[in-house]
Residue, then its C-alpha position, 0 to 999 in steps of 0.5 A: m692514210l696509215t692510223r694507229d689502228f691499221l698498224r696494230n691490226a696489220d698483217c705485215k704479209t698482206s696488208f701493205g701489198c704483196i711483199d717478197e716473203s724472203l724480205l719480211l722480218s718476222t715478229e720476232q725479228r722486229c722485236a729483236s730489232l727494236e730491243n737491240t736499238l733501245a739497248k744502245r740508247p746512249d743515255n736516260s734522256p728523253v728519246w726523240i724521233f726524227g721525221y723527214g718524210s711521212l712521219m712529218w705529216n703522219p707520225v701515228f705515234d703519240a709525241e709529247e713535243s715536236c720541233p723543227a730539226l736539223l740533222k747533218g751528215f745524211h741527206r734526203a734520197f729516194c733510194m729504196r726500190l718501193t714494191s708495197g704500199r705505194g707501189t707494186s713488184a710489177q711497177p715498182g716506185r721509190m721511197l725515201a730514205l737518208k744517204e750519208g752526206g750533206q744535212t737534212t731538215g725535218l721534225a723531231f718528236r719527243m716521246p712519252e716515256a711511260s708509253l715508249h715501247e708501245e709506241l716504238e713497237l708501232l713505229w717499227k711495225r711501219e718502218m721496219v716491215t723488211g728491215c731496210y732501215c738502220p735505226t741509229w741515235c744521232e745528234l739533232e739541232l733543234n731550232d730553238g738551239r737545243r741538241v738532242t739524240a734521236l732515233v734516225f731511220i737511215m737506209n741500209a745500203n746492203h738491203p735487196l731494195f737499195e737503188a744507187d741511182t737516185s737521178s731525177q730523170v730515173i725516178a720521176p717516171l717511176i714515182a709518177q707511175a707507181s701506186g699501191p694499197l696505201g695510195t699513189n707514190a706521187q701523192y707521197l712526194f707531193s705530201l712531202e713537198k707541201e710539208l717542207l713548204t709549211y715549216g719554210m724548209s728547202d731540199d736541193c733535191m726536191s724541186e726538180l723531181v716534183n716538177q718532172v713528176r708533175v709534168l709527167l702527170g700533166m700538172p702545172v709546175n711551181s704551184a704547190n699550194d694547189i696540191q691536194a695530197 
């Protein structure tokens, strides 16, 4: 599992697995991406981060508040070819991202202003190793009725790792077989399912995919309480 110490000490070229160097962002490029994103901060209100995948159960950064939230205009999709972390170039898996259309439930995290830059640097080292996401300011609806502006990591459809076909028939075998230095791709999927169930959230694309991966792994279907991720 990713930790703060791991991220602080990680060498992006090797710590996540073998990544094609042509895809790696340099430290300078990551810093420029962060500064460019902060320069577009719409106002002086608190910075929120929207977690819709592993940020939900392992945010790593320090947050002053978290709250279930709804993002409109984007939906979850395993549309990123996974060649590091929980996959390899020889046996790639699929990583979660956001694509246009629909809506997504997740968690919103309010960041501390005093250590904002330090926390975001860790986040960028985690999410922007290859620049596969477009960090975008979006409006969220929190479950208590508040509306906030948050940073959301949306898939860059022009990135070399983007995969258009996200049908469960195609990606279930990839997820079932892939693994890497951070664990298996299936563990990620099951952890996501467990987190959504914990918060009473639903995602139309998840049930079929989870069940197909379970069948491929010889596991019983529809038994989320037995998941060990």
